[in-house]
C-alpha positions as CSV (number, residue, x, y, z in Angstrom):
1,M,126.8,9.2,23.4
2,N,123.7,8.6,24.8
3,G,123.9,8.9,28.2
4,V,127.3,10.0,28.2
5,M,128.6,13.3,30.2
6,I,129.0,15.9,27.7
7,R,130.4,19.2,28.9
8,G,130.6,22.5,26.5
9,A,130.1,25.8,25.9
10,I,130.3,29.1,23.2
11,D,133.2,31.6,24.4
12,R,132.6,33.7,22.1
13,L,129.8,34.1,19.3
14,D,129.6,36.9,16.5
15,S,128.9,37.7,13.0
16,D,131.6,35.8,11.6
17,G,131.7,32.7,13.6
18,A,131.7,31.0,17.2
19,V,134.5,29.9,19.4
20,G,134.3,27.5,22.2
21,W,134.7,24.1,23.7
22,L,133.2,20.2,24.3
23,F,134.4,17.4,25.8
24,G,133.2,13.9,26.2
25,S,135.2,11.1,28.4
26,D,133.7,8.6,26.0
27,Y,135.4,10.2,22.7
28,T,137.9,8.6,21.0
29,A,137.8,10.9,18.0
30,P,137.1,15.0,17.9
31,P,134.1,15.5,18.1
32,L,132.2,17.3,14.8
33,V,130.4,20.3,16.4
34,R,127.8,22.0,13.9
35,A,126.1,25.5,14.2
36,F,122.4,26.3,12.4
37,L,120.7,29.5,12.5
38,H,116.6,28.4,11.9
39,H,117.5,25.2,11.8
40,D,119.7,25.8,8.4
41,M,123.6,24.6,9.1
42,I,125.7,27.0,8.5
43,G,128.6,26.1,9.4
44,E,130.7,23.6,11.4
45,G,134.6,22.3,12.6
46,F,136.1,19.5,15.0
47,A,137.1,20.0,18.8
48,D,140.6,19.2,18.6
49,G,141.8,22.0,19.7
50,Y,144.3,22.5,21.9
51,R,143.0,24.2,25.2
52,A,145.8,25.0,28.3
53,D,143.3,26.0,30.4
54,L,140.8,22.9,29.8
55,E,143.8,21.2,30.4
56,E,144.2,22.3,33.6
57,V,141.1,21.5,34.5
58,G,141.6,18.5,33.8
59,F,139.6,18.0,30.7
60,G,141.9,14.9,29.6
61,D,145.0,16.8,27.5
62,G,143.1,20.1,26.0
63,R,142.3,19.1,22.8
64,C,138.6,20.4,22.9
65,G,138.1,23.2,21.4
66,F,136.9,24.2,18.3
67,E,136.4,26.8,16.0
68,I,133.7,27.1,13.1
69,R,133.5,29.9,10.7
70,F,130.1,30.7,9.3
71,D,129.5,30.1,5.3
72,R,128.3,33.6,5.7
73,P,128.3,37.1,7.3
74,I,125.7,36.8,10.2
75,D,123.6,40.2,10.9
76,P,123.9,40.5,14.8
77,S,120.5,41.0,14.7
78,Y,120.4,37.0,14.1
79,L,122.8,35.7,16.8
80,P,120.6,35.1,19.3
81,F,118.7,32.4,17.1
82,I,122.2,30.2,16.8
83,T,122.0,27.4,18.4
84,V,125.5,25.4,18.6
85,K,125.6,21.9,19.1
86,P,128.0,18.4,18.5
87,Q,127.0,16.0,15.7
88,D,124.4,13.3,16.1
89,V,123.6,14.5,20.3
90,D,120.7,16.7,20.9
91,L,122.9,19.3,23.2
92,H,122.7,23.3,22.6
93,L,126.3,24.5,24.4
94,P,125.4,28.1,26.5
95,V,127.0,30.6,25.4
96,A,129.5,32.0,28.4
97,V,129.9,35.7,28.0
98,A,128.0,37.9,30.9
99,A,125.6,40.0,28.0
100,G,123.9,36.5,27.0
101,A,120.5,36.2,29.1
102,Y,119.0,36.3,26.6
103,L,120.7,34.1,24.0
104,D,120.5,31.8,27.1
105,L,116.8,32.3,27.6
106,V,116.7,31.2,23.6
107,N,118.7,28.1,24.1
108,A,116.7,27.1,26.8
109,V,113.1,27.9,24.9
110,L,114.8,25.5,22.8
111,S,116.0,22.9,24.5
112,G,113.2,22.7,26.6
113,Y,110.3,22.4,22.8
114,P,113.0,21.7,20.1
115,G,109.6,20.6,18.2
116,A,107.8,23.7,19.0
117,G,106.8,26.3,15.8
118,R,109.6,29.2,16.1
119,N,107.6,32.6,17.4
120,R,109.5,36.1,16.4
121,S,108.6,36.6,19.7
122,V,109.6,34.2,22.7
123,L,107.2,36.5,25.1
124,G,104.4,35.8,23.3
125,G,102.3,37.2,20.9
126,L,100.2,35.8,18.0
127,W,100.3,33.4,16.5
128,T,100.8,35.2,13.2
129,D,104.2,36.0,13.9
130,R,105.1,32.1,14.1
131,A,107.5,32.0,11.5
132,D,105.9,28.7,9.8
133,A,102.5,31.5,10.3
134,A,101.8,30.3,6.6
135,Q,101.7,26.7,7.3
136,L,99.9,26.9,10.4
137,L,97.1,29.0,8.6
138,A,96.8,26.3,6.3
139,G,95.9,23.8,8.7
140,R,93.7,25.9,10.7
141,V,91.5,26.2,7.8
142,A,91.3,22.6,6.9
143,V,90.2,22.0,10.4
144,G,88.2,24.7,10.7
145,A,90.4,26.4,13.3
146,S,89.8,29.4,10.8
147,P,87.1,30.4,8.5
148,A,87.9,29.6,4.9
149,E,87.0,32.8,3.8
150,L,88.9,35.2,5.8
151,Q,92.3,32.5,4.1
152,P,93.2,35.4,1.8
153,A,93.0,38.3,4.5
154,L,94.8,36.1,6.7
155,Q,97.4,35.7,4.4
156,E,98.1,38.8,3.3
157,L,98.7,40.2,7.1
158,I,101.5,37.1,7.3
159,S,103.2,38.0,4.2
160,N,102.9,41.9,4.3
161,G,102.3,42.6,7.6
162,Y,99.3,44.8,7.1
163,V,95.8,44.0,5.2
164,V,93.5,46.9,4.4
165,L,90.1,46.1,4.2
166,H,88.6,48.3,1.2
167,N,84.7,49.0,1.7
168,V,84.7,47.7,4.7
169,L,82.5,50.9,6.2
170,A,80.4,50.9,3.3
171,P,77.6,52.6,2.3
172,N,77.9,55.6,4.6
173,G,81.8,55.3,5.8
174,M,82.9,57.7,8.0
175,S,79.8,60.0,8.6
176,A,79.9,63.3,10.5
177,K,78.2,62.3,13.6
178,D,81.1,59.8,13.9
179,I,83.8,62.1,13.5
180,S,81.7,64.3,16.0
181,N,82.3,60.8,18.5
182,I,86.0,60.7,17.4
183,Q,86.8,64.6,18.9
184,A,84.8,64.0,21.9
185,A,86.6,60.5,22.4
186,T,89.9,62.0,22.0
187,A,89.1,65.2,23.6
188,P,92.4,65.8,26.1
189,R,89.2,66.3,28.8
190,A,87.2,63.5,27.9
191,A,87.0,61.7,31.2
192,E,85.3,64.2,33.2
193,D,82.0,63.8,30.8
194,Q,81.2,60.7,31.6
195,A,77.7,60.2,30.1
196,K,79.2,62.0,26.6
197,L,82.9,59.8,26.3
198,K,80.2,56.6,27.0
199,G,78.1,57.9,23.9
200,A,81.1,58.7,21.6
201,L,82.5,55.1,22.3
202,T,79.1,53.3,21.7
203,G,79.3,55.3,18.6
204,L,82.8,54.8,17.9
205,A,82.2,51.0,18.6
206,A,79.0,50.9,16.6
207,L,81.8,52.2,13.8
208,L,84.1,49.7,14.1
209,F,83.3,46.7,15.2
210,R,81.0,45.8,11.6
211,E,81.2,42.1,11.4
212,S,83.9,41.6,9.0
213,V,86.4,43.5,10.5
214,V,85.6,41.1,14.6
215,R,85.1,38.1,12.8
216,L,88.7,38.8,11.3
217,L,90.5,40.3,14.8
218,R,88.8,37.2,16.6
219,A,90.6,34.7,14.0
220,V,94.1,36.2,14.3
221,F,93.8,36.8,18.1
222,D,91.6,34.2,19.3
223,D,90.0,36.1,21.3
224,Q,87.6,38.9,21.1
225,P,89.0,42.0,20.1
226,A,89.0,45.3,22.8
227,I,90.4,48.9,21.8
228,Y,92.8,50.3,24.3
229,R,93.5,53.3,22.9
230,L,92.4,56.0,20.7
231,N,93.8,59.0,18.8
232,S,92.6,61.8,15.8
233,I,96.2,61.7,13.5
234,G,96.5,65.4,11.9
235,D,99.7,65.4,10.7
236,E,102.7,63.6,9.8
237,T,103.7,61.1,12.4
238,A,107.2,59.5,13.0
239,F,107.5,56.4,11.1
240,G,106.6,53.4,13.9
241,Q,105.1,50.6,15.2
242,A,101.7,49.6,16.4
243,S,103.4,47.6,19.2
244,S,105.5,50.1,20.8
245,F,102.3,52.4,20.7
246,E,100.8,51.0,24.1
247,A,103.0,49.6,26.7
248,L,101.4,45.5,26.7
249,P,102.3,42.5,29.7
250,S,103.1,40.8,25.9
251,P,104.2,43.5,23.1
252,G,102.6,41.1,20.1
253,E,99.9,40.8,20.7
254,C,98.1,43.6,19.3
255,V,97.1,45.3,15.7
256,A,97.1,49.0,14.8
257,L,93.2,49.8,13.3
258,Y,93.6,52.9,11.2
259,A,90.5,54.5,9.3
260,G,90.2,57.1,6.3
261,H,88.2,60.7,6.7
262,P,85.5,61.3,3.7
263,D,86.9,64.8,3.1
264,A,90.0,63.9,1.7
265,P,92.3,60.4,1.7
266,V,95.1,59.4,4.3
267,R,98.8,58.0,3.5
268,L,99.2,55.0,5.1
269,D,103.2,54.2,4.3
270,V,104.7,50.9,5.5
271,V,108.4,49.9,5.5
272,R,108.1,46.6,3.3
273,D,109.6,43.4,5.5
274,S,110.1,45.1,8.2
275,H,108.1,43.2,10.3
276,E,110.0,40.2,9.6
277,L,113.2,41.5,11.1
278,P,114.5,40.2,14.6
279,E,112.3,41.6,17.4
280,F,115.3,41.7,19.7
281,S,118.4,43.7,19.5
282,T,122.0,41.9,20.4
283,R,121.6,43.5,23.7
284,G,118.4,41.3,24.3
285,Q,115.8,45.1,24.2
286,S,112.8,44.4,22.4
287,R,112.5,46.7,19.2
288,W,108.3,46.1,20.1
289,T,108.5,48.2,22.4
290,S,108.3,51.6,23.0
291,A,112.0,51.8,24.8
292,G,113.7,50.4,21.4
293,A,110.8,52.0,18.9
294,G,113.6,53.8,17.1
295,E,116.6,51.0,17.2
296,L,113.8,49.0,14.9
297,T,113.3,51.9,12.7
298,S,116.9,52.9,12.1
299,F,117.9,49.0,12.4
300,A,114.8,49.0,9.1
301,T,116.6,51.7,7.4
302,E,120.0,50.5,7.5
303,A,118.2,46.8,6.1
304,G,117.4,49.1,3.1
305,L,114.1,48.5,3.4
306,S,111.7,50.1,0.9
307,V,108.7,52.1,1.4
308,E,105.2,51.4,0.0
309,S,102.7,54.3,0.1
310,M,98.5,54.0,0.2
311,E,95.6,56.0,0.2
312,L,92.8,55.5,2.8
313,D,89.1,56.8,2.0
314,A,86.0,57.0,4.7
315,L,85.1,53.3,3.7
316,D,88.4,51.9,4.2
317,V,90.3,49.9,7.6
318,A,93.7,49.2,7.4
319,I,95.1,46.8,10.1
320,V,98.7,46.7,10.6
321,G,100.3,44.1,13.1
322,P,103.0,43.5,15.5
323,G,106.7,45.3,14.3
324,L,105.4,46.8,11.2
325,V,107.4,50.1,10.4
326,H,104.3,52.5,9.0
327,R,103.4,56.4,9.3
328,I,100.3,58.0,8.8
329,V,100.4,60.7,6.8
330,A,97.2,63.0,7.2
331,T,96.1,66.9,7.6
332,A,94.4,68.7,10.7
333,D,91.4,68.8,7.9
334,A,91.1,65.5,8.0
335,P,92.5,63.1,10.0
336,A,93.0,59.6,10.7
337,L,91.0,57.3,13.4
338,L,93.7,55.3,14.8
339,A,93.0,52.6,17.8
340,I,95.2,49.8,19.2
341,A,93.5,46.6,19.7
342,A,94.6,43.3,21.4
343,P,93.0,40.3,22.8
344,R,90.4,41.0,25.9
345,R,92.9,38.1,28.1
346,V,95.5,41.2,27.1
347,T,95.8,44.2,29.7
348,P,97.7,47.6,29.2
349,T,100.5,48.0,32.5
350,R,98.8,51.0,32.7
351,F,95.3,49.8,33.3
352,L,97.1,46.5,35.7
353,S,99.7,49.4,38.4
354,G,96.5,51.5,38.5
355,D,96.9,54.5,36.9
356,G,94.1,56.7,37.0
357,A,90.3,55.0,35.8
358,W,89.4,54.0,32.6
359,T,86.1,54.2,30.9
360,E,84.4,50.8,29.0
361,V,81.7,49.8,26.7
362,G,80.8,46.9,25.0
363,H,79.5,46.0,21.6
364,V,76.7,43.2,20.9
365,S,79.4,41.3,19.0
366,G,81.7,40.1,22.3
367,A,84.2,43.3,21.1
368,R,84.9,46.3,23.8
369,I,86.5,49.9,24.2
370,R,87.9,50.6,27.2
371,V,90.4,54.1,27.5
């Protein structure tokens, strides 16, 4: 059928199947139409059903309708990633529904770049959020793009959505001076004393930007890291994800860093495998943004995912990737430090919009803090 005009559309797509039509004037037999989810075939059917509406507009005798029943119920959140096309023809049928804007966007991306690695976020994101990230990591290590000694930590971040760097703040961990700097940097009116704020940020840069931390973040971001938000957490937070804490043009390009406290461990609870849930809802709402964060948490609960808990002490730093639902449990006497980091090439929306001023300090490693 190369070079022959083929027309078609998906009229209905739901968890059970797809209904649509396919017409080609040179077809001598009913064409076979197949449905795929991430390149895995989930159903097929012949386009031979009679459609009076299609006959009326000149599509032959109107026998070009099809109905595909999927071989298993598909979760609605995965519907945007289903493609339907004729056998042996590289043609993705569009979804002819008013609410299908995101589906059409995904189909356009897949049609234009069929060989591209599949990202969980169509808006961009870390290379670690690709569906083939483990294979890509192995290739990057093989060609020297990622240091071989970082492969275990990067693999853990890919597989689990987080990685804990134990004893990375050794030998002294978080000191009394560091705690004082955290209090100064996160105070409600900290910006009013620029000299004091810059001094506090410089001290926190020395605390957080240890060589092993910066090297890992560089490998994750393919760029120098920059911290855009600092918070002191002295209670039990609600479940959320790093990508919803700061409004970024590309919500997949950020991580949360958590540091413990010398007086008592803090607890990190993560919802296992929640970083592998689809970013977008069927309405096209990103669950990785502040507007959709609650929906992702509910979706993770409905999916029956379990919670894993771990303790962080004053020598540990946890790095949590985008999309992983988690929370921190701490106390007012032993608060945790939260820092949101992103590649330097990404600028938070509040800075792009010019809302207020900011204070910035650099570090000898090339990493920066801008708050």
